C-alpha positions in Angstrom: 44.7 61.3 -135.6 44.4 63.8 -132.2 44.9 62.0 -128.9 41.9 63.1 -126.8 42.8 61.7 -123.2 41.1 59.1 -120.6 37.2 59.5 -118.6 38.2 59.1 -115.8 37.7 59.9 -112.2 40.7 61.3 -111.2 39.6 64.0 -115.1 36.7 64.5 -113.5 38.2 65.8 -110.2 40.5 67.7 -112.4 38.2 69.4 -115.4 35.7 70.1 -111.9 39.2 72.5 -110.1 38.8 74.0 -113.6 35.8 75.1 -114.7 35.7 72.6 -117.2 37.3 74.6 -119.8 39.9 71.1 -120.7 37.6 68.5 -121.5 37.7 67.7 -125.8 35.4 66.9 -128.7 33.9 64.0 -128.0 34.5 63.0 -131.9 35.4 65.2 -134.3 32.8 65.7 -137.6 36.1 66.7 -140.7 34.4 67.6 -143.5 34.4 64.3 -146.4 37.5 63.1 -148.1 37.8 62.6 -151.4 38.7 58.1 -151.0 38.1 55.9 -147.8 38.4 52.0 -148.7 35.4 52.3 -146.4 32.0 54.2 -146.4 30.0 52.8 -144.5 26.6 55.1 -144.3 23.8 54.8 -141.1 26.1 56.5 -137.8 23.3 54.9 -135.8 24.6 51.9 -133.9 25.1 48.9 -136.2 27.4 51.4 -138.0 29.5 53.6 -135.9 29.9 49.2 -133.9 30.3 48.1 -137.5 33.7 51.0 -138.5 35.1 50.9 -134.7 35.4 46.5 -134.9 36.9 46.8 -138.7 39.4 50.1 -137.3 39.6 47.1 -133.9 40.3 44.2 -135.7 40.6 44.0 -138.8 42.9 47.5 -138.7 41.3 49.2 -140.9 40.9 52.6 -140.7 41.2 54.6 -143.8 36.5 54.5 -142.3 34.3 57.2 -143.3 30.8 56.3 -141.1 28.0 59.2 -143.6 24.8 60.2 -141.7 22.2 62.0 -143.2 21.0 63.1 -139.5 22.7 63.6 -136.3 24.3 61.2 -134.6 22.0 57.9 -133.4 18.6 60.4 -134.6 17.6 57.5 -135.3 16.6 54.5 -134.0 19.2 54.1 -131.4 17.7 57.1 -129.8 15.1 56.0 -130.5 14.2 52.9 -128.5 13.4 51.1 -125.2 17.2 49.4 -123.7 15.8 46.6 -124.1 18.7 44.2 -123.9 18.7 40.2 -124.1 19.9 37.0 -125.9 17.1 34.4 -124.8 16.4 33.7 -128.4 15.6 30.5 -130.1 16.9 29.0 -133.6 21.4 29.1 -132.4 22.6 30.9 -134.9 20.2 34.2 -132.9 20.8 32.8 -129.7 24.4 32.7 -131.4 24.6 36.7 -132.2 23.1 38.2 -129.0 24.6 36.6 -126.8 27.9 37.6 -128.7 26.3 41.4 -128.3 25.0 40.9 -124.9 28.7 39.6 -123.1 29.9 42.5 -124.8 27.6 45.4 -123.6 29.1 43.0 -120.4 32.8 45.4 -121.2 31.2 48.2 -123.3 31.9 50.4 -120.8 35.5 49.7 -119.8 36.3 48.5 -123.6 35.3 52.6 -125.4 36.3 54.3 -122.2 33.1 55.9 -121.7 30.0 54.8 -119.7 26.8 53.3 -121.1 25.2 52.5 -117.7 24.9 48.6 -118.6 22.9 47.7 -116.1 21.9 43.9 -116.1 18.7 44.3 -113.9 17.5 40.6 -115.6 14.2 40.4 -118.2 11.1 37.8 -117.2 9.3 37.0 -120.7 5.8 36.5 -119.2 4.2 34.1 -119.8 -0.2 34.5 -119.6 -1.1 31.3 -121.8 -0.5 27.5 -121.6 0.6 27.7 -125.4 3.7 31.0 -124.5 4.7 28.9 -121.0 5.1 26.4 -122.9 7.2 28.3 -126.3 9.0 29.3 -123.3 9.5 26.1 -121.7 11.0 24.6 -125.1 13.0 28.2 -125.4 14.4 28.0 -122.3 16.3 24.0 -123.5 17.1 25.2 -126.5 19.3 28.0 -124.3 21.0 25.3 -121.6 21.6 23.8 -125.6 23.1 27.0 -127.0 25.2 27.7 -123.5 23.0 30.3 -122.5 21.8 31.8 -118.9 18.6 31.6 -118.7 15.2 30.0 -116.8 12.1 29.5 -117.0 10.4 29.8 -112.7 6.4 29.6 -111.1 4.3 33.1 -110.7 4.6 32.2 -107.1 9.0 33.4 -108.6 7.1 36.3 -110.7 6.5 37.3 -108.0 9.4 38.5 -105.6 10.6 39.6 -108.4 7.9 42.1 -109.0 6.1 42.6 -106.4 3.9 44.8 -108.3 2.2 42.7 -110.6 -1.4 41.3 -110.5 -0.3 37.4 -110.8 -4.4 37.1 -110.8 -6.3 38.7 -113.5 -8.5 37.2 -114.8 -8.0 37.4 -118.4 -3.8 38.2 -117.8 -3.2 35.4 -115.6 0.6 35.0 -114.9 1.5 31.4 -115.0 4.9 31.2 -115.0 7.7 33.7 -117.2 11.5 32.7 -118.9 14.4 34.8 -117.5 17.1 36.2 -117.9 19.7 37.5 -115.1 22.4 38.9 -117.4 19.8 41.2 -119.1 19.0 44.1 -118.8 19.2 48.0 -120.0 22.0 50.6 -121.3 22.1 53.9 -122.4 21.5 54.0 -125.7 22.5 58.2 -126.4 25.6 56.5 -124.5 26.2 53.9 -126.9 26.5 55.3 -130.1 28.1 58.5 -128.5 31.2 56.0 -127.1 31.4 54.1 -130.5 32.1 57.2 -132.0 34.2 59.3 -130.0 36.2 55.3 -130.2 35.3 55.2 -134.3 36.7 59.0 -134.0 40.5 58.3 -132.2 40.9 56.1 -134.9 40.8 58.4 -137.2 37.3 57.6 -138.8 35.0 60.2 -140.7 32.2 60.4 -138.8 30.4 62.9 -141.4 27.0 64.5 -140.0 24.2 65.7 -142.5 25.5 64.2 -144.7 22.7 63.0 -146.8 23.1 59.7 -149.4 21.3 60.8 -153.2 22.9 58.0 -155.0 24.9 54.7 -155.7 27.9 54.6 -157.7 28.5 51.9 -159.7 30.9 50.4 -163.1 30.5 47.1 -164.6 28.2 45.7 -161.3 30.9 47.3 -159.0 30.4 49.9 -156.3 32.7 53.4 -157.1 31.6 55.3 -154.7 28.7 57.5 -153.6 27.2 61.0 -154.1 26.4 63.0 -151.3 24.5 67.3 -150.3 28.8 67.3 -149.1 30.1 66.2 -152.3 30.7 63.1 -154.1 32.8 60.3 -152.6 34.8 57.1 -154.2 35.4 54.3 -152.2 36.4 50.5 -152.5 34.5 48.9 -150.1 30.3 50.3 -149.4 28.3 49.1 -145.8 25.2 50.0 -146.4 23.8 50.1 -141.9 20.2 52.0 -141.9 17.6 50.1 -140.2 14.5 51.0 -141.5 16.0 53.5 -145.0 17.3 50.1 -145.2 14.7 49.7 -149.1 15.5 52.9 -150.2 20.2 52.6 -150.1 19.0 49.5 -151.1 17.3 50.7 -154.2 20.4 53.0 -155.2 22.3 50.6 -156.1 19.9 48.1 -157.8 18.7 46.0 -156.1 15.7 44.8 -154.0 16.1 43.7 -150.3 12.2 41.4 -148.6 12.1 43.7 -145.6 9.2 46.0 -144.8 9.5 49.3 -144.0 7.2 49.5 -140.5 6.7 52.4 -137.0 7.3 50.9 -133.5 6.0 53.5 -130.9 6.9 53.7 -127.4 6.2 55.8 -124.1 7.7 57.0 -121.1 4.9 58.5 -117.8 5.9 61.0 -115.9 8.9 60.1 -113.2 8.0 58.6 -109.7 9.5 56.5 -106.8 11.5 53.3 -107.6 8.8 50.9 -107.8 10.6 48.0 -110.8 14.5 47.3 -110.5 13.8 45.0 -114.0 12.8 44.6 -117.7 9.1 42.8 -117.7 7.7 42.2 -121.6 4.1 40.4 -121.6 4.0 39.5 -124.8 0.4 37.4 -124.9 -0.7 41.0 -124.8 2.0 43.7 -126.3 3.4 45.8 -123.8 6.0 45.4 -121.7 7.9 47.6 -118.8 11.2 48.9 -117.4 11.9 52.5 -115.3 14.5 54.4 -115.9 17.4 56.1 -114.1 15.5 58.6 -114.0 12.2 57.7 -112.2 10.2 57.3 -115.8 9.6 54.3 -116.7 9.1 53.2 -120.4 6.4 51.8 -121.6 6.2 50.2 -125.3 4.6 47.6 -127.4 4.0 46.2 -131.1 5.4 47.5 -134.1 2.0 49.0 -136.5 0.0 47.5 -138.9 0.9 48.8 -142.2 3.7 49.9 -143.9 5.0 53.9 -142.6 8.2 56.0 -142.1 6.5 57.4 -139.5 8.5 58.7 -136.6 5.4 59.6 -134.4 3.0 58.0 -132.2 -0.6 57.3 -132.5 -3.1 58.0 -129.5 -4.8 54.3 -131.0 -1.4 52.8 -130.2 -1.0 54.0 -126.2 -4.7 53.6 -124.8 -4.2 50.2 -126.9 -0.5 49.4 -125.1 -1.7 50.8 -121.6 -4.4 49.7 -121.3 -2.9 46.1 -120.9 -0.9 46.5 -119.1 -3.2 48.7 -116.9 -4.4 45.1 -115.9 -1.7 43.6 -115.5 0.3 46.2 -113.5 -2.9 48.8 -111.6 -0.1 50.9 -109.5 0.8 52.1 -113.3 -3.0 53.3 -113.7 -2.9 56.7 -112.5 0.9 58.1 -114.0 0.0 61.1 -117.2 1.9 60.6 -120.3 4.8 62.2 -120.1 6.1 62.3 -124.4 5.6 58.9 -126.7 7.9 59.1 -130.0 8.1 56.2 -132.7 11.2 54.7 -135.2 11.2 52.8 -138.3 12.3 49.9 -137.9 12.6 47.1 -140.9 11.2 43.6 -141.1 11.9 40.1 -142.7 9.6 38.2 -143.4 11.5 34.4 -140.8 12.2 38.3 -137.8 16.1 37.7 -138.5 18.8 40.4 -139.7 20.0 39.9 -142.7 24.2 40.7 -142.4 25.4 40.1 -146.4 27.0 40.8 -149.6 24.9 41.8 -152.9 23.7 41.2 -155.9 26.4 44.5 -156.9 30.2 43.1 -156.2 32.1 44.9 -152.1 28.4 46.7 -151.1 27.2 45.5 -148.3 24.4 45.4 -146.0 23.2 45.4 -142.6 19.1 45.3 -142.2 16.1 43.5 -141.0 16.9 43.5 -137.4 13.1 43.9 -136.7 12.7 46.3 -133.5 15.3 44.3 -131.5 18.1 45.6 -133.0 19.4 47.9 -130.2 19.5 44.7 -128.4 21.9 43.5 -131.2 24.4 46.4 -132.3 27.9 45.1 -130.5 27.7 41.4 -131.9 26.3 43.1 -135.0 29.1 45.3 -136.2 31.7 42.1 -134.6 29.7 40.1 -137.5 29.0 43.4 -140.5 33.3 44.7 -139.9 34.3 40.7 -141.0 32.4 40.6 -143.4 33.4 43.9 -144.3 37.1 43.5 -144.5 37.4 39.8 -145.5 34.6 39.6 -147.8 33.4 36.5 -146.9 30.7 36.3 -143.8 32.8 34.7 -140.5 30.7 31.8 -138.1 28.9 34.3 -136.4 26.9 36.4 -140.1 27.2 33.5 -142.6 23.6 32.6 -141.7 21.9 35.3 -142.0 22.9 36.0 -146.0 20.9 37.0 -148.8 20.3 33.8 -150.5 18.5 31.7 -147.1 15.4 33.9 -148.9 15.7 31.9 -152.6 16.6 28.3 -150.5 13.4 28.9 -148.7 16.3 28.2 -145.3 13.9 31.0 -142.8 15.4 31.6 -139.3 12.0 31.7 -137.8 12.0 34.1 -134.5 8.1 35.3 -134.8 7.4 32.7 -131.8 11.3 33.2 -129.5 10.6 37.3 -130.9 7.4 37.6 -129.0 6.1 41.1 -130.2 9.5 41.4 -132.1 10.7 42.4 -129.4 
């Protein structure tokens, strides 16, 4: 295990004085070993967070994280970075609030600036039905200990001066406001966890696609990859939109669908929006990045697909509605667009669970809310893998709930499922 230097202002000055020649690699890229205690498929935010908390909380460090592409190149690098925890159901609020709290101290805990910005998240109520729904969520959050409030149109205008609250089709009747919600740098979250995992001696193996999952007598024994066969005592599948594919390799099926979620950014402009605004009635949400781009997203595609590209009709539908609420963006040009593959359950809540194959565990079904949940998801998944039993955060999200009819319905609280 190679000790890495601590990032600090002093380190920055020192390296500047010697031409930045002394920086070490943030994480190692070794060839895989023959055997590990735990193999994690998927080096996105959730997989890396699982590995990190396995080492930090449970001292399980003989771990490999396998990634078929590059680290953080899936949904972790393709989302719109929103962080919030104002969900309706108790189980959801608990795990998302745990994640939000861990985001607060992540830069200090991991010695890596993830650019967490608690700028506040506003969810607009633009119909009377939506207003009642958000007031219900606010009441639930009060009981759950999640800090949110329902605010008036005048308060909305004060927090977001560029908004038009009197639109003929989409008037603003109020909003659910979480002042400690916000954003973080998505790539930096993955890089921070990768660096911390490598520091603990874990192996992060990129360009290593898993082609088969090997079992014997109903128990996992290893995986076959493009870089050879790897044995393991336990296997964690954390691959978001490709969870159904990986589960089929292991011999079971999941109650999920994979669809694309699209987003875009505008050309950079001067600062005009210092909060995150979600307009769920029109399926659009917007924030401004540190570079000045407006980050814009909408609802998930209405058909199953594995596309990571955008489409013009989706852009048109999303932007057309947002222009009525934010008229000043009407003349901006689109800089780029993209898509991510999200895994959707019927109740719009995740799965953190043991599976029919002994010592195979699954973490999936986060839909379009995956980024905000990364630290809480990793915390809960690590506890499940280490102890073979779900902890208090993961227990409600088992696979068995679908057979029992014990759904955790977040289709309303999730809005456009973000």
